[in-house]
mmCIF file of the protein (N, C-alpha, C, O) and its ligand, coordinates in Angstrom:
data_MODEL
# 
_entry.id   MODEL 
# 
loop_
_entity.id 
_entity.type 
_entity.pdbx_number_of_molecules 
1 polymer     1 
2 non-polymer 1 
# 
_entity_poly.entity_id                      1 
_entity_poly.type                           'polypeptide(L)' 
_entity_poly.nstd_linkage                   no 
_entity_poly.nstd_monomer                   no 
_entity_poly.pdbx_seq_one_letter_code       MSAVDPGAANTEGTEAANGNRLRCNNCGSEAIVTKAGGSALTCCGAPLEVTFGR 
_entity_poly.pdbx_seq_one_letter_code_can   MSAVDPGAANTEGTEAANGNRLRCNNCGSEAIVTKAGGSALTCCGAPLEVTFGR 
_entity_poly.pdbx_strand_id                 A 
# 
loop_
_entity_poly_seq.entity_id 
_entity_poly_seq.num 
_entity_poly_seq.mon_id 
_entity_poly_seq.hetero 
1 1  MET n 
1 2  SER n 
1 3  ALA n 
1 4  VAL n 
1 5  ASP n 
1 6  PRO n 
1 7  GLY n 
1 8  ALA n 
1 9  ALA n 
1 10 ASN n 
1 11 THR n 
1 12 GLU n 
1 13 GLY n 
1 14 THR n 
1 15 GLU n 
1 16 ALA n 
1 17 ALA n 
1 18 ASN n 
1 19 GLY n 
1 20 ASN n 
1 21 ARG n 
1 22 LEU n 
1 23 ARG n 
1 24 CYS n 
1 25 ASN n 
1 26 ASN n 
1 27 CYS n 
1 28 GLY n 
1 29 SER n 
1 30 GLU n 
1 31 ALA n 
1 32 ILE n 
1 33 VAL n 
1 34 THR n 
1 35 LYS n 
1 36 ALA n 
1 37 GLY n 
1 38 GLY n 
1 39 SER n 
1 40 ALA n 
1 41 LEU n 
1 42 THR n 
1 43 CYS n 
1 44 CYS n 
1 45 GLY n 
1 46 ALA n 
1 47 PRO n 
1 48 LEU n 
1 49 GLU n 
1 50 VAL n 
1 51 THR n 
1 52 PHE n 
1 53 GLY n 
1 54 ARG n 
# 
loop_
_struct_asym.id 
_struct_asym.entity_id 
A 1 
B 2 
# 
loop_
_chem_comp.id 
_chem_comp.type 
_chem_comp.mon_nstd_flag 
ALA 'L-peptide linking' y 
ARG 'L-peptide linking' y 
ASN 'L-peptide linking' y 
ASP 'L-peptide linking' y 
CYS 'L-peptide linking' y 
GLU 'L-peptide linking' y 
GLY 'peptide linking'   y 
ILE 'L-peptide linking' y 
LEU 'L-peptide linking' y 
LYS 'L-peptide linking' y 
MET 'L-peptide linking' y 
PHE 'L-peptide linking' y 
PRO 'L-peptide linking' y 
SER 'L-peptide linking' y 
THR 'L-peptide linking' y 
VAL 'L-peptide linking' y 
ZN  non-polymer         . 
# 
_pdbx_entity_nonpoly.entity_id   2 
_pdbx_entity_nonpoly.name        ? 
_pdbx_entity_nonpoly.comp_id     ZN 
# 
_pdbx_nonpoly_scheme.asym_id         B 
_pdbx_nonpoly_scheme.entity_id       2 
_pdbx_nonpoly_scheme.mon_id          ZN 
_pdbx_nonpoly_scheme.ndb_seq_num     1 
_pdbx_nonpoly_scheme.pdb_seq_num     101 
_pdbx_nonpoly_scheme.auth_seq_num    101 
_pdbx_nonpoly_scheme.pdb_mon_id      ZN 
_pdbx_nonpoly_scheme.auth_mon_id     ZN 
_pdbx_nonpoly_scheme.pdb_strand_id   A 
_pdbx_nonpoly_scheme.pdb_ins_code    . 
# 
loop_
_atom_site.group_PDB 
_atom_site.id 
_atom_site.type_symbol 
_atom_site.label_atom_id 
_atom_site.label_alt_id 
_atom_site.label_comp_id 
_atom_site.label_asym_id 
_atom_site.label_entity_id 
_atom_site.label_seq_id 
_atom_site.pdbx_PDB_ins_code 
_atom_site.Cartn_x 
_atom_site.Cartn_y 
_atom_site.Cartn_z 
_atom_site.occupancy 
_atom_site.B_iso_or_equiv 
_atom_site.pdbx_formal_charge 
_atom_site.auth_seq_id 
_atom_site.auth_comp_id 
_atom_site.auth_asym_id 
_atom_site.auth_atom_id 
_atom_site.pdbx_PDB_model_num 
ATOM   1   N  N  . MET A 1 1  ? 138.415 41.958 281.122 1.00 0.00 ? 1   MET A N  1 
ATOM   2   C  CA . MET A 1 1  ? 139.500 41.944 279.994 1.00 0.00 ? 1   MET A CA 1 
ATOM   3   C  C  . MET A 1 1  ? 139.478 40.577 279.116 1.00 0.00 ? 1   MET A C  1 
ATOM   4   O  O  . MET A 1 1  ? 139.332 39.519 279.728 1.00 0.00 ? 1   MET A O  1 
ATOM   5   N  N  . SER A 1 2  ? 139.596 40.564 277.917 1.00 0.00 ? 2   SER A N  1 
ATOM   6   C  CA . SER A 1 2  ? 139.702 39.453 276.939 1.00 0.00 ? 2   SER A CA 1 
ATOM   7   C  C  . SER A 1 2  ? 141.034 38.834 277.137 1.00 0.00 ? 2   SER A C  1 
ATOM   8   O  O  . SER A 1 2  ? 142.057 39.517 277.091 1.00 0.00 ? 2   SER A O  1 
ATOM   9   N  N  . ALA A 1 3  ? 141.045 37.672 277.336 1.00 0.00 ? 3   ALA A N  1 
ATOM   10  C  CA . ALA A 1 3  ? 142.442 36.998 277.099 1.00 0.00 ? 3   ALA A CA 1 
ATOM   11  C  C  . ALA A 1 3  ? 142.277 36.335 275.718 1.00 0.00 ? 3   ALA A C  1 
ATOM   12  O  O  . ALA A 1 3  ? 141.577 36.808 274.823 1.00 0.00 ? 3   ALA A O  1 
ATOM   13  N  N  . VAL A 1 4  ? 143.033 35.123 275.623 1.00 0.00 ? 4   VAL A N  1 
ATOM   14  C  CA . VAL A 1 4  ? 142.982 34.374 274.496 1.00 0.00 ? 4   VAL A CA 1 
ATOM   15  C  C  . VAL A 1 4  ? 141.670 33.865 274.110 1.00 0.00 ? 4   VAL A C  1 
ATOM   16  O  O  . VAL A 1 4  ? 140.939 33.213 274.856 1.00 0.00 ? 4   VAL A O  1 
ATOM   17  N  N  . ASP A 1 5  ? 141.397 34.210 272.851 1.00 0.00 ? 5   ASP A N  1 
ATOM   18  C  CA . ASP A 1 5  ? 139.890 34.084 272.364 1.00 0.00 ? 5   ASP A CA 1 
ATOM   19  C  C  . ASP A 1 5  ? 140.072 33.213 270.785 1.00 0.00 ? 5   ASP A C  1 
ATOM   20  O  O  . ASP A 1 5  ? 140.201 33.713 269.668 1.00 0.00 ? 5   ASP A O  1 
ATOM   21  N  N  . PRO A 1 6  ? 140.029 31.878 271.144 1.00 0.00 ? 6   PRO A N  1 
ATOM   22  C  CA . PRO A 1 6  ? 140.325 31.076 269.650 1.00 0.00 ? 6   PRO A CA 1 
ATOM   23  C  C  . PRO A 1 6  ? 138.980 31.228 269.141 1.00 0.00 ? 6   PRO A C  1 
ATOM   24  O  O  . PRO A 1 6  ? 137.903 31.055 269.710 1.00 0.00 ? 6   PRO A O  1 
ATOM   25  N  N  . GLY A 1 7  ? 139.243 31.575 267.986 1.00 0.00 ? 7   GLY A N  1 
ATOM   26  C  CA . GLY A 1 7  ? 138.060 31.562 267.053 1.00 0.00 ? 7   GLY A CA 1 
ATOM   27  C  C  . GLY A 1 7  ? 137.603 32.902 266.356 1.00 0.00 ? 7   GLY A C  1 
ATOM   28  O  O  . GLY A 1 7  ? 136.940 33.077 265.334 1.00 0.00 ? 7   GLY A O  1 
ATOM   29  N  N  . ALA A 1 8  ? 138.233 33.883 267.335 1.00 0.00 ? 8   ALA A N  1 
ATOM   30  C  CA . ALA A 1 8  ? 138.027 35.178 266.936 1.00 0.00 ? 8   ALA A CA 1 
ATOM   31  C  C  . ALA A 1 8  ? 138.920 35.732 265.548 1.00 0.00 ? 8   ALA A C  1 
ATOM   32  O  O  . ALA A 1 8  ? 138.525 36.445 264.626 1.00 0.00 ? 8   ALA A O  1 
ATOM   33  N  N  . ALA A 1 9  ? 140.255 35.123 265.777 1.00 0.00 ? 9   ALA A N  1 
ATOM   34  C  CA . ALA A 1 9  ? 140.777 35.623 264.230 1.00 0.00 ? 9   ALA A CA 1 
ATOM   35  C  C  . ALA A 1 9  ? 140.087 34.744 263.008 1.00 0.00 ? 9   ALA A C  1 
ATOM   36  O  O  . ALA A 1 9  ? 139.595 33.617 263.060 1.00 0.00 ? 9   ALA A O  1 
ATOM   37  N  N  . ASN A 1 10 ? 140.200 35.496 262.081 1.00 0.00 ? 10  ASN A N  1 
ATOM   38  C  CA . ASN A 1 10 ? 139.808 35.085 260.828 1.00 0.00 ? 10  ASN A CA 1 
ATOM   39  C  C  . ASN A 1 10 ? 140.988 34.185 259.992 1.00 0.00 ? 10  ASN A C  1 
ATOM   40  O  O  . ASN A 1 10 ? 142.201 34.385 260.055 1.00 0.00 ? 10  ASN A O  1 
ATOM   41  N  N  . THR A 1 11 ? 140.455 33.380 259.375 1.00 0.00 ? 11  THR A N  1 
ATOM   42  C  CA . THR A 1 11 ? 141.371 32.518 258.545 1.00 0.00 ? 11  THR A CA 1 
ATOM   43  C  C  . THR A 1 11 ? 141.431 33.071 256.923 1.00 0.00 ? 11  THR A C  1 
ATOM   44  O  O  . THR A 1 11 ? 140.593 32.750 256.080 1.00 0.00 ? 11  THR A O  1 
ATOM   45  N  N  . GLU A 1 12 ? 142.389 33.806 256.715 1.00 0.00 ? 12  GLU A N  1 
ATOM   46  C  CA . GLU A 1 12 ? 142.530 34.295 255.498 1.00 0.00 ? 12  GLU A CA 1 
ATOM   47  C  C  . GLU A 1 12 ? 143.528 33.868 254.872 1.00 0.00 ? 12  GLU A C  1 
ATOM   48  O  O  . GLU A 1 12 ? 144.640 34.004 255.383 1.00 0.00 ? 12  GLU A O  1 
ATOM   49  N  N  . GLY A 1 13 ? 143.379 33.243 253.609 1.00 0.00 ? 13  GLY A N  1 
ATOM   50  C  CA . GLY A 1 13 ? 144.554 32.782 252.619 1.00 0.00 ? 13  GLY A CA 1 
ATOM   51  C  C  . GLY A 1 13 ? 144.987 31.583 253.337 1.00 0.00 ? 13  GLY A C  1 
ATOM   52  O  O  . GLY A 1 13 ? 144.238 30.684 253.719 1.00 0.00 ? 13  GLY A O  1 
ATOM   53  N  N  . THR A 1 14 ? 146.285 31.641 253.492 1.00 0.00 ? 14  THR A N  1 
ATOM   54  C  CA . THR A 1 14 ? 146.969 30.488 254.262 1.00 0.00 ? 14  THR A CA 1 
ATOM   55  C  C  . THR A 1 14 ? 147.307 30.792 255.717 1.00 0.00 ? 14  THR A C  1 
ATOM   56  O  O  . THR A 1 14 ? 148.051 30.100 256.412 1.00 0.00 ? 14  THR A O  1 
ATOM   57  N  N  . GLU A 1 15 ? 146.692 31.882 256.094 1.00 0.00 ? 15  GLU A N  1 
ATOM   58  C  CA . GLU A 1 15 ? 146.897 32.038 257.604 1.00 0.00 ? 15  GLU A CA 1 
ATOM   59  C  C  . GLU A 1 15 ? 146.001 31.261 258.443 1.00 0.00 ? 15  GLU A C  1 
ATOM   60  O  O  . GLU A 1 15 ? 144.926 30.893 257.969 1.00 0.00 ? 15  GLU A O  1 
ATOM   61  N  N  . ALA A 1 16 ? 146.294 30.997 259.528 1.00 0.00 ? 16  ALA A N  1 
ATOM   62  C  CA . ALA A 1 16 ? 145.537 30.111 260.252 1.00 0.00 ? 16  ALA A CA 1 
ATOM   63  C  C  . ALA A 1 16 ? 145.147 30.956 261.660 1.00 0.00 ? 16  ALA A C  1 
ATOM   64  O  O  . ALA A 1 16 ? 145.789 31.940 262.029 1.00 0.00 ? 16  ALA A O  1 
ATOM   65  N  N  . ALA A 1 17 ? 144.100 30.459 262.313 1.00 0.00 ? 17  ALA A N  1 
ATOM   66  C  CA . ALA A 1 17 ? 143.819 31.148 263.555 1.00 0.00 ? 17  ALA A CA 1 
ATOM   67  C  C  . ALA A 1 17 ? 144.215 30.520 264.851 1.00 0.00 ? 17  ALA A C  1 
ATOM   68  O  O  . ALA A 1 17 ? 144.380 29.301 264.805 1.00 0.00 ? 17  ALA A O  1 
ATOM   69  N  N  . ASN A 1 18 ? 144.373 31.033 265.838 1.00 0.00 ? 18  ASN A N  1 
ATOM   70  C  CA . ASN A 1 18 ? 144.864 30.736 266.965 1.00 0.00 ? 18  ASN A CA 1 
ATOM   71  C  C  . ASN A 1 18 ? 144.170 29.266 267.312 1.00 0.00 ? 18  ASN A C  1 
ATOM   72  O  O  . ASN A 1 18 ? 142.945 29.139 267.314 1.00 0.00 ? 18  ASN A O  1 
ATOM   73  N  N  . GLY A 1 19 ? 145.085 28.159 267.608 1.00 0.00 ? 19  GLY A N  1 
ATOM   74  C  CA . GLY A 1 19 ? 144.477 27.195 268.030 1.00 0.00 ? 19  GLY A CA 1 
ATOM   75  C  C  . GLY A 1 19 ? 144.396 26.056 267.078 1.00 0.00 ? 19  GLY A C  1 
ATOM   76  O  O  . GLY A 1 19 ? 144.243 24.874 267.388 1.00 0.00 ? 19  GLY A O  1 
ATOM   77  N  N  . ASN A 1 20 ? 144.518 26.556 265.863 1.00 0.00 ? 20  ASN A N  1 
ATOM   78  C  CA . ASN A 1 20 ? 144.455 25.698 264.624 1.00 0.00 ? 20  ASN A CA 1 
ATOM   79  C  C  . ASN A 1 20 ? 145.741 24.888 264.737 1.00 0.00 ? 20  ASN A C  1 
ATOM   80  O  O  . ASN A 1 20 ? 146.764 25.303 265.280 1.00 0.00 ? 20  ASN A O  1 
ATOM   81  N  N  . ARG A 1 21 ? 145.558 23.452 264.060 1.00 0.00 ? 21  ARG A N  1 
ATOM   82  C  CA . ARG A 1 21 ? 146.632 22.525 264.182 1.00 0.00 ? 21  ARG A CA 1 
ATOM   83  C  C  . ARG A 1 21 ? 147.318 22.487 262.622 1.00 0.00 ? 21  ARG A C  1 
ATOM   84  O  O  . ARG A 1 21 ? 146.662 22.380 261.586 1.00 0.00 ? 21  ARG A O  1 
ATOM   85  N  N  . LEU A 1 22 ? 148.578 22.584 262.699 1.00 0.00 ? 22  LEU A N  1 
ATOM   86  C  CA . LEU A 1 22 ? 149.147 22.546 261.286 1.00 0.00 ? 22  LEU A CA 1 
ATOM   87  C  C  . LEU A 1 22 ? 150.092 21.162 261.418 1.00 0.00 ? 22  LEU A C  1 
ATOM   88  O  O  . LEU A 1 22 ? 150.565 20.700 262.457 1.00 0.00 ? 22  LEU A O  1 
ATOM   89  N  N  . ARG A 1 23 ? 150.216 20.674 260.138 1.00 0.00 ? 23  ARG A N  1 
ATOM   90  C  CA . ARG A 1 23 ? 150.880 19.437 260.167 1.00 0.00 ? 23  ARG A CA 1 
ATOM   91  C  C  . ARG A 1 23 ? 151.870 19.508 258.835 1.00 0.00 ? 23  ARG A C  1 
ATOM   92  O  O  . ARG A 1 23 ? 151.462 20.100 257.836 1.00 0.00 ? 23  ARG A O  1 
ATOM   93  N  N  . CYS A 1 24 ? 153.062 18.946 258.848 1.00 0.00 ? 24  CYS A N  1 
ATOM   94  C  CA . CYS A 1 24 ? 154.021 18.907 257.673 1.00 0.00 ? 24  CYS A CA 1 
ATOM   95  C  C  . CYS A 1 24 ? 153.580 17.638 257.132 1.00 0.00 ? 24  CYS A C  1 
ATOM   96  O  O  . CYS A 1 24 ? 153.438 16.607 257.789 1.00 0.00 ? 24  CYS A O  1 
ATOM   97  N  N  . ASN A 1 25 ? 153.345 17.797 255.728 1.00 0.00 ? 25  ASN A N  1 
ATOM   98  C  CA . ASN A 1 25 ? 153.089 16.366 255.078 1.00 0.00 ? 25  ASN A CA 1 
ATOM   99  C  C  . ASN A 1 25 ? 154.296 15.760 254.651 1.00 0.00 ? 25  ASN A C  1 
ATOM   100 O  O  . ASN A 1 25 ? 154.288 14.732 253.974 1.00 0.00 ? 25  ASN A O  1 
ATOM   101 N  N  . ASN A 1 26 ? 155.571 16.467 255.088 1.00 0.00 ? 26  ASN A N  1 
ATOM   102 C  CA . ASN A 1 26 ? 156.686 15.710 254.639 1.00 0.00 ? 26  ASN A CA 1 
ATOM   103 C  C  . ASN A 1 26 ? 157.129 14.913 255.693 1.00 0.00 ? 26  ASN A C  1 
ATOM   104 O  O  . ASN A 1 26 ? 157.365 13.725 255.474 1.00 0.00 ? 26  ASN A O  1 
ATOM   105 N  N  . CYS A 1 27 ? 157.295 15.450 256.946 1.00 0.00 ? 27  CYS A N  1 
ATOM   106 C  CA . CYS A 1 27 ? 158.097 14.813 258.072 1.00 0.00 ? 27  CYS A CA 1 
ATOM   107 C  C  . CYS A 1 27 ? 156.825 14.367 259.148 1.00 0.00 ? 27  CYS A C  1 
ATOM   108 O  O  . CYS A 1 27 ? 157.034 13.516 260.012 1.00 0.00 ? 27  CYS A O  1 
ATOM   109 N  N  . GLY A 1 28 ? 155.648 14.956 259.019 1.00 0.00 ? 28  GLY A N  1 
ATOM   110 C  CA . GLY A 1 28 ? 154.623 14.594 259.946 1.00 0.00 ? 28  GLY A CA 1 
ATOM   111 C  C  . GLY A 1 28 ? 154.630 15.518 261.324 1.00 0.00 ? 28  GLY A C  1 
ATOM   112 O  O  . GLY A 1 28 ? 153.730 15.418 262.159 1.00 0.00 ? 28  GLY A O  1 
ATOM   113 N  N  . SER A 1 29 ? 155.675 16.368 261.455 1.00 0.00 ? 29  SER A N  1 
ATOM   114 C  CA . SER A 1 29 ? 155.500 17.190 262.613 1.00 0.00 ? 29  SER A CA 1 
ATOM   115 C  C  . SER A 1 29 ? 154.040 18.060 262.679 1.00 0.00 ? 29  SER A C  1 
ATOM   116 O  O  . SER A 1 29 ? 153.270 18.383 261.774 1.00 0.00 ? 29  SER A O  1 
ATOM   117 N  N  . GLU A 1 30 ? 154.006 18.245 263.823 1.00 0.00 ? 30  GLU A N  1 
ATOM   118 C  CA . GLU A 1 30 ? 152.625 18.859 264.053 1.00 0.00 ? 30  GLU A CA 1 
ATOM   119 C  C  . GLU A 1 30 ? 152.961 20.021 264.709 1.00 0.00 ? 30  GLU A C  1 
ATOM   120 O  O  . GLU A 1 30 ? 153.998 19.960 265.370 1.00 0.00 ? 30  GLU A O  1 
ATOM   121 N  N  . ALA A 1 31 ? 152.299 21.170 264.703 1.00 0.00 ? 31  ALA A N  1 
ATOM   122 C  CA . ALA A 1 31 ? 152.387 22.547 265.513 1.00 0.00 ? 31  ALA A CA 1 
ATOM   123 C  C  . ALA A 1 31 ? 150.971 23.103 265.512 1.00 0.00 ? 31  ALA A C  1 
ATOM   124 O  O  . ALA A 1 31 ? 150.108 22.938 264.649 1.00 0.00 ? 31  ALA A O  1 
ATOM   125 N  N  . ILE A 1 32 ? 150.897 23.801 266.661 1.00 0.00 ? 32  ILE A N  1 
ATOM   126 C  CA . ILE A 1 32 ? 149.491 24.559 266.978 1.00 0.00 ? 32  ILE A CA 1 
ATOM   127 C  C  . ILE A 1 32 ? 149.939 25.933 266.912 1.00 0.00 ? 32  ILE A C  1 
ATOM   128 O  O  . ILE A 1 32 ? 150.976 26.444 267.334 1.00 0.00 ? 32  ILE A O  1 
ATOM   129 N  N  . VAL A 1 33 ? 148.826 26.491 266.221 1.00 0.00 ? 33  VAL A N  1 
ATOM   130 C  CA . VAL A 1 33 ? 149.022 28.169 266.066 1.00 0.00 ? 33  VAL A CA 1 
ATOM   131 C  C  . VAL A 1 33 ? 148.954 28.890 267.333 1.00 0.00 ? 33  VAL A C  1 
ATOM   132 O  O  . VAL A 1 33 ? 148.021 28.590 268.077 1.00 0.00 ? 33  VAL A O  1 
ATOM   133 N  N  . THR A 1 34 ? 149.768 29.776 267.705 1.00 0.00 ? 34  THR A N  1 
ATOM   134 C  CA . THR A 1 34 ? 149.592 30.477 268.979 1.00 0.00 ? 34  THR A CA 1 
ATOM   135 C  C  . THR A 1 34 ? 149.719 31.893 268.746 1.00 0.00 ? 34  THR A C  1 
ATOM   136 O  O  . THR A 1 34 ? 149.594 32.667 269.695 1.00 0.00 ? 34  THR A O  1 
ATOM   137 N  N  . LYS A 1 35 ? 150.003 32.403 267.332 1.00 0.00 ? 35  LYS A N  1 
ATOM   138 C  CA . LYS A 1 35 ? 149.912 33.669 267.123 1.00 0.00 ? 35  LYS A CA 1 
ATOM   139 C  C  . LYS A 1 35 ? 149.319 33.867 265.609 1.00 0.00 ? 35  LYS A C  1 
ATOM   140 O  O  . LYS A 1 35 ? 150.025 33.957 264.604 1.00 0.00 ? 35  LYS A O  1 
ATOM   141 N  N  . ALA A 1 36 ? 148.133 33.909 265.629 1.00 0.00 ? 36  ALA A N  1 
ATOM   142 C  CA . ALA A 1 36 ? 147.547 34.187 264.274 1.00 0.00 ? 36  ALA A CA 1 
ATOM   143 C  C  . ALA A 1 36 ? 147.616 35.517 263.688 1.00 0.00 ? 36  ALA A C  1 
ATOM   144 O  O  . ALA A 1 36 ? 147.748 36.570 264.311 1.00 0.00 ? 36  ALA A O  1 
ATOM   145 N  N  . GLY A 1 37 ? 147.509 35.361 262.381 1.00 0.00 ? 37  GLY A N  1 
ATOM   146 C  CA . GLY A 1 37 ? 148.045 36.747 261.585 1.00 0.00 ? 37  GLY A CA 1 
ATOM   147 C  C  . GLY A 1 37 ? 149.437 36.823 261.277 1.00 0.00 ? 37  GLY A C  1 
ATOM   148 O  O  . GLY A 1 37 ? 149.799 37.603 260.396 1.00 0.00 ? 37  GLY A O  1 
ATOM   149 N  N  . GLY A 1 38 ? 150.338 36.055 261.941 1.00 0.00 ? 38  GLY A N  1 
ATOM   150 C  CA . GLY A 1 38 ? 151.785 36.022 261.552 1.00 0.00 ? 38  GLY A CA 1 
ATOM   151 C  C  . GLY A 1 38 ? 152.009 35.302 260.065 1.00 0.00 ? 38  GLY A C  1 
ATOM   152 O  O  . GLY A 1 38 ? 151.079 34.891 259.371 1.00 0.00 ? 38  GLY A O  1 
ATOM   153 N  N  . SER A 1 39 ? 153.365 35.231 259.721 1.00 0.00 ? 39  SER A N  1 
ATOM   154 C  CA . SER A 1 39 ? 153.652 34.492 258.649 1.00 0.00 ? 39  SER A CA 1 
ATOM   155 C  C  . SER A 1 39 ? 153.470 33.092 258.677 1.00 0.00 ? 39  SER A C  1 
ATOM   156 O  O  . SER A 1 39 ? 153.694 32.486 259.725 1.00 0.00 ? 39  SER A O  1 
ATOM   157 N  N  . ALA A 1 40 ? 153.099 32.507 257.675 1.00 0.00 ? 40  ALA A N  1 
ATOM   158 C  CA . ALA A 1 40 ? 152.876 31.100 257.519 1.00 0.00 ? 40  ALA A CA 1 
ATOM   159 C  C  . ALA A 1 40 ? 153.893 30.278 258.200 1.00 0.00 ? 40  ALA A C  1 
ATOM   160 O  O  . ALA A 1 40 ? 155.081 30.585 258.105 1.00 0.00 ? 40  ALA A O  1 
ATOM   161 N  N  . LEU A 1 41 ? 153.514 29.270 258.870 1.00 0.00 ? 41  LEU A N  1 
ATOM   162 C  CA . LEU A 1 41 ? 154.707 28.426 259.509 1.00 0.00 ? 41  LEU A CA 1 
ATOM   163 C  C  . LEU A 1 41 ? 155.076 27.542 258.482 1.00 0.00 ? 41  LEU A C  1 
ATOM   164 O  O  . LEU A 1 41 ? 154.236 27.136 257.679 1.00 0.00 ? 41  LEU A O  1 
ATOM   165 N  N  . THR A 1 42 ? 156.329 27.186 258.432 1.00 0.00 ? 42  THR A N  1 
ATOM   166 C  CA . THR A 1 42 ? 156.768 26.102 257.381 1.00 0.00 ? 42  THR A CA 1 
ATOM   167 C  C  . THR A 1 42 ? 157.785 25.108 258.123 1.00 0.00 ? 42  THR A C  1 
ATOM   168 O  O  . THR A 1 42 ? 158.386 25.394 259.159 1.00 0.00 ? 42  THR A O  1 
ATOM   169 N  N  . CYS A 1 43 ? 157.869 24.060 257.525 1.00 0.00 ? 43  CYS A N  1 
ATOM   170 C  CA . CYS A 1 43 ? 158.578 22.831 258.036 1.00 0.00 ? 43  CYS A CA 1 
ATOM   171 C  C  . CYS A 1 43 ? 159.222 22.097 256.661 1.00 0.00 ? 43  CYS A C  1 
ATOM   172 O  O  . CYS A 1 43 ? 158.481 21.822 255.718 1.00 0.00 ? 43  CYS A O  1 
ATOM   173 N  N  . CYS A 1 44 ? 160.435 21.850 256.635 1.00 0.00 ? 44  CYS A N  1 
ATOM   174 C  CA . CYS A 1 44 ? 160.922 21.264 255.501 1.00 0.00 ? 44  CYS A CA 1 
ATOM   175 C  C  . CYS A 1 44 ? 160.919 22.016 254.256 1.00 0.00 ? 44  CYS A C  1 
ATOM   176 O  O  . CYS A 1 44 ? 161.047 21.503 253.144 1.00 0.00 ? 44  CYS A O  1 
ATOM   177 N  N  . GLY A 1 45 ? 160.774 23.202 254.484 1.00 0.00 ? 45  GLY A N  1 
ATOM   178 C  CA . GLY A 1 45 ? 160.642 24.033 253.344 1.00 0.00 ? 45  GLY A CA 1 
ATOM   179 C  C  . GLY A 1 45 ? 159.510 24.487 252.590 1.00 0.00 ? 45  GLY A C  1 
ATOM   180 O  O  . GLY A 1 45 ? 159.442 25.312 251.680 1.00 0.00 ? 45  GLY A O  1 
ATOM   181 N  N  . ALA A 1 46 ? 158.558 23.725 253.196 1.00 0.00 ? 46  ALA A N  1 
ATOM   182 C  CA . ALA A 1 46 ? 157.194 24.058 252.870 1.00 0.00 ? 46  ALA A CA 1 
ATOM   183 C  C  . ALA A 1 46 ? 156.279 24.346 253.901 1.00 0.00 ? 46  ALA A C  1 
ATOM   184 O  O  . ALA A 1 46 ? 156.518 24.010 255.061 1.00 0.00 ? 46  ALA A O  1 
ATOM   185 N  N  . PRO A 1 47 ? 155.112 25.020 253.530 1.00 0.00 ? 47  PRO A N  1 
ATOM   186 C  CA . PRO A 1 47 ? 154.128 25.541 254.573 1.00 0.00 ? 47  PRO A CA 1 
ATOM   187 C  C  . PRO A 1 47 ? 153.307 24.358 255.156 1.00 0.00 ? 47  PRO A C  1 
ATOM   188 O  O  . PRO A 1 47 ? 152.971 23.445 254.403 1.00 0.00 ? 47  PRO A O  1 
ATOM   189 N  N  . LEU A 1 48 ? 152.965 24.343 256.500 1.00 0.00 ? 48  LEU A N  1 
ATOM   190 C  CA . LEU A 1 48 ? 152.269 23.557 257.292 1.00 0.00 ? 48  LEU A CA 1 
ATOM   191 C  C  . LEU A 1 48 ? 150.777 23.493 256.841 1.00 0.00 ? 48  LEU A C  1 
ATOM   192 O  O  . LEU A 1 48 ? 150.189 24.516 256.491 1.00 0.00 ? 48  LEU A O  1 
ATOM   193 N  N  . GLU A 1 49 ? 150.269 22.451 256.854 1.00 0.00 ? 49  GLU A N  1 
ATOM   194 C  CA . GLU A 1 49 ? 149.015 22.411 256.556 1.00 0.00 ? 49  GLU A CA 1 
ATOM   195 C  C  . GLU A 1 49 ? 148.075 22.501 257.727 1.00 0.00 ? 49  GLU A C  1 
ATOM   196 O  O  . GLU A 1 49 ? 148.479 22.092 258.815 1.00 0.00 ? 49  GLU A O  1 
ATOM   197 N  N  . VAL A 1 50 ? 146.755 23.038 257.605 1.00 0.00 ? 50  VAL A N  1 
ATOM   198 C  CA . VAL A 1 50 ? 146.011 23.181 258.751 1.00 0.00 ? 50  VAL A CA 1 
ATOM   199 C  C  . VAL A 1 50 ? 145.302 21.819 258.701 1.00 0.00 ? 50  VAL A C  1 
ATOM   200 O  O  . VAL A 1 50 ? 144.820 21.404 257.647 1.00 0.00 ? 50  VAL A O  1 
ATOM   201 N  N  . THR A 1 51 ? 145.242 21.116 259.872 1.00 0.00 ? 51  THR A N  1 
ATOM   202 C  CA . THR A 1 51 ? 144.447 20.019 260.013 1.00 0.00 ? 51  THR A CA 1 
ATOM   203 C  C  . THR A 1 51 ? 143.316 20.106 260.885 1.00 0.00 ? 51  THR A C  1 
ATOM   204 O  O  . THR A 1 51 ? 142.494 19.192 260.953 1.00 0.00 ? 51  THR A O  1 
ATOM   205 N  N  . PHE A 1 52 ? 143.231 21.164 261.559 1.00 0.00 ? 52  PHE A N  1 
ATOM   206 C  CA . PHE A 1 52 ? 142.137 21.321 262.545 1.00 0.00 ? 52  PHE A CA 1 
ATOM   207 C  C  . PHE A 1 52 ? 141.718 22.797 262.522 1.00 0.00 ? 52  PHE A C  1 
ATOM   208 O  O  . PHE A 1 52 ? 142.500 23.684 262.182 1.00 0.00 ? 52  PHE A O  1 
ATOM   209 N  N  . GLY A 1 53 ? 140.533 23.007 262.875 1.00 0.00 ? 53  GLY A N  1 
ATOM   210 C  CA . GLY A 1 53 ? 140.022 24.605 263.001 1.00 0.00 ? 53  GLY A CA 1 
ATOM   211 C  C  . GLY A 1 53 ? 139.209 25.088 261.981 1.00 0.00 ? 53  GLY A C  1 
ATOM   212 O  O  . GLY A 1 53 ? 138.659 26.189 262.002 1.00 0.00 ? 53  GLY A O  1 
ATOM   213 N  N  . ARG A 1 54 ? 139.110 24.040 260.839 1.00 0.00 ? 54  ARG A N  1 
ATOM   214 C  CA . ARG A 1 54 ? 138.313 24.653 259.629 1.00 0.00 ? 54  ARG A CA 1 
ATOM   215 C  C  . ARG A 1 54 ? 136.822 24.739 259.933 1.00 0.00 ? 54  ARG A C  1 
ATOM   216 O  O  . ARG A 1 54 ? 136.046 25.196 259.093 1.00 0.00 ? 54  ARG A O  1 
HETATM 217 ZN ZN . ZN  B 2 .  ? 158.864 18.923 258.280 1.00 0.00 2 101 ZN  A ZN 1 
# 
C-alpha cells in the first residue's frame, strides 16, 4: 500500500504539494504542507509563499 508520497502531487496554480514549505512574508512564520490540493494556506491575511519544493 502506498503511504505518503511526497512529489506525487502536482503543483498547480498557488496550490503546493505535500512536503512543500510555506512562509509568511509578513511575520516569517513557516508551515509545511501536509494536505496537498486543499485551499491555499494563509497567514496575516495573505497566502503563504512556497519556499521549498519547486
Ligand atoms: Zn503571518
